[in-house]
C-alpha positions in Angstrom: 92.9 215.2 80.5 89.2 214.2 80.7 86.0 215.8 79.6 82.5 215.0 81.0 80.5 216.5 78.2 76.9 217.5 79.0 74.2 219.4 77.3 74.9 222.7 79.2 78.3 222.2 80.7 81.5 220.3 80.2 83.5 219.2 83.3 87.3 219.2 82.8 89.8 217.2 84.7 93.6 216.7 84.4 96.2 214.6 86.0 99.9 214.8 86.9 102.5 213.7 84.4 102.8 210.2 85.9 99.0 209.7 85.7 98.8 209.2 89.5 96.5 212.0 90.6 93.4 213.2 88.8 92.1 216.7 89.8 89.3 219.0 88.7 90.2 221.9 86.4 87.0 223.8 85.6 83.6 223.7 84.1 83.1 225.1 80.6 79.7 226.2 79.2 79.0 224.2 76.0 78.4 227.4 74.0 82.1 228.3 74.8 83.5 224.8 74.2 85.5 225.5 71.1 87.3 228.5 72.3 87.8 227.6 76.0 88.7 223.9 75.4 91.3 225.0 72.8 92.8 227.3 75.4 92.9 224.5 78.0 94.5 222.1 75.5 97.2 224.7 74.9 97.7 225.3 78.6 97.8 221.7 79.7 99.3 220.1 76.5 97.8 216.7 77.1 99.0 213.7 75.2 95.5 212.2 75.5 92.0 213.4 76.2 89.5 210.9 77.5 85.9 211.9 76.8 83.1 210.3 78.8 80.6 208.6 76.5 77.2 208.0 78.1 76.1 204.5 77.3 72.9 202.9 78.2 72.9 200.4 81.0 72.9 197.6 78.4 76.0 199.1 76.9 74.6 200.7 73.7 74.7 204.3 72.6 71.7 206.6 72.7 71.0 210.1 71.5 73.3 211.7 74.1 76.3 209.7 72.9 75.6 210.7 69.3 75.4 214.3 70.3 78.8 214.2 72.1 80.4 212.5 69.1 79.0 215.3 66.9 80.1 218.1 69.2 83.6 216.7 69.7 84.4 216.1 66.0 85.6 219.7 65.2 87.8 219.7 68.3 89.4 216.4 67.4 89.9 217.6 63.8 91.6 220.8 65.0 93.9 219.0 67.4 95.1 215.8 65.5 98.3 215.5 67.6 96.3 214.6 70.7 95.1 211.1 71.3 91.3 211.3 71.6 89.5 208.4 73.2 85.9 207.7 74.4 85.4 205.9 77.7 82.3 204.6 79.2 80.9 207.1 81.7 78.0 205.2 83.0 77.1 206.3 86.5 80.1 208.7 86.9 77.8 211.7 87.6 75.9 209.6 90.2 79.3 208.6 91.7 80.5 212.2 91.7 77.3 213.4 93.5 77.6 210.7 96.1 81.3 211.6 96.8 80.5 215.3 97.1 77.5 214.6 99.4 79.8 212.4 101.6 82.2 215.3 101.8 79.4 217.6 103.0 78.9 219.5 99.8 75.4 220.6 98.7 75.2 219.1 95.2 71.9 220.7 94.3 73.4 224.1 94.1 76.8 223.0 92.7 76.2 221.4 89.4 79.4 222.8 87.9 81.3 221.1 90.7 79.5 217.8 90.0 80.6 218.1 86.3 84.2 218.5 87.3 84.0 215.7 89.8 82.4 213.5 87.1 85.4 214.3 84.8 87.7 213.3 87.6 85.9 210.0 87.9 86.2 209.4 84.1 89.9 210.1 84.3 90.5 208.0 87.4 88.7 205.1 85.8 90.7 205.5 82.5 94.0 205.7 84.4 93.1 202.6 86.5 92.3 200.6 83.3 95.5 201.7 81.7 97.5 200.7 84.8 95.8 197.3 85.0 96.0 196.4 81.3 98.9 198.4 79.9 96.6 199.5 77.1 94.8 202.8 76.4 91.3 202.9 77.8 88.1 203.1 75.8 87.9 203.4 72.1 89.5 205.9 69.6 87.4 209.0 69.0 
């Protein structure tokens, strides 16, 4: 499973058991994150959750990354049996918007769809890294 955590919304994506196909699940409002993400974790029973961590173009962490780490901490503590990892999400929202526009979708009016597509991009990138290296992507949460 992957999360694209934003200020207002969280895009959620999942993949098949073989880690071949990533797909959008839903968009969760951040004020409902604790309750709804707990439900999704119970429904999907992921072995690992990849959380997109926004880094600067130079690779550092800014205020947004600190906010995500802070917001995610209670969820990680409540679900210690799941592997939680942060993965670099630079430009995933831009990539998601471009893909949706190429598919003929109006991205201006569909921000929730962009959040889901960004979560799919985070998950696809993490799965590709794991296939290529044989190691878990990103860093432990």
